[in-house]
C-alpha positions, 0 to 999 in steps of 0.5 A, a space after each residue: 456495532 451499528 454502522 461500523 465497518 468490520 472486516 473478516 480476517 481474510 478481507 483484513 489480510 487482503 487489504 494489508 497485503 499479508 496472509 490470513 494466518 499473519 493477521 490471526 497471529 497479530 490478533 493472537 499477540 495482541 497487536 491488532 484488536 478483533 472481536 467476534 461476529 454473530 457467528 463466532 468468527 473474528 472480525 476487525 473494526 475498520 477504525 482499528 484496522 486503519 489505526 494499525 495500518 497508520 502505525 505500521 506505515 514506514 517513515 520516509 527512508 531518509 535517503 532522499 532530499 526533503 520533500 513536501 510529498 507524503 506519498 512514497 511507495 518503495 518498490 522494485 522496477 519491473 520494466 523499463 521501455 525507452 525510446 529516443 526521448 521518453 521512457 516508461 518505468 513500471 514499479 511493483 510496490 507491494 500489491 501495487 503496480 505503478 507506471 511512470 512516464 518520464 524523459 529518457 534522460 531522467 531514466 538514464 541519470 537515475 540508472 533505472 533498470 529492471 531489478 533496481 529498487 526505486 521510490 515512486 513519489 506521488 504529488 498530485 492535485 487530483 486524487 479520485 477516491 472510490 468506495 470499495 465493497 470490502 467489509 460490512 456494516 453492522 
């Protein structure tokens, strides 16, 4: 497996936002392919993990108008701070905390409050990608 990134079960679980036991069950059920490393531990090929994630990705929920934005993160509103003109809305979408600054009027029209479900739609001209240190190459 020269040059191929592989992930131990624990790291794959961390990336997927689930427990290592869940990943083991998926492997045992044949939903996710795994092989053994030189120590006999199960590892998941990075390409296989990426394919699994793509297959699991939720389709747009159909509850909003059509949009060209493809980055939609559904979550729960955890904080709303409003002043007279602007507002800050915090959303927890799985393991990700998103913070949006918007007009107070928009928050009021959407009736955003702590505990409500919201979808953060991200359309950006700049996305910074960093190389993480998870996984290992063989």
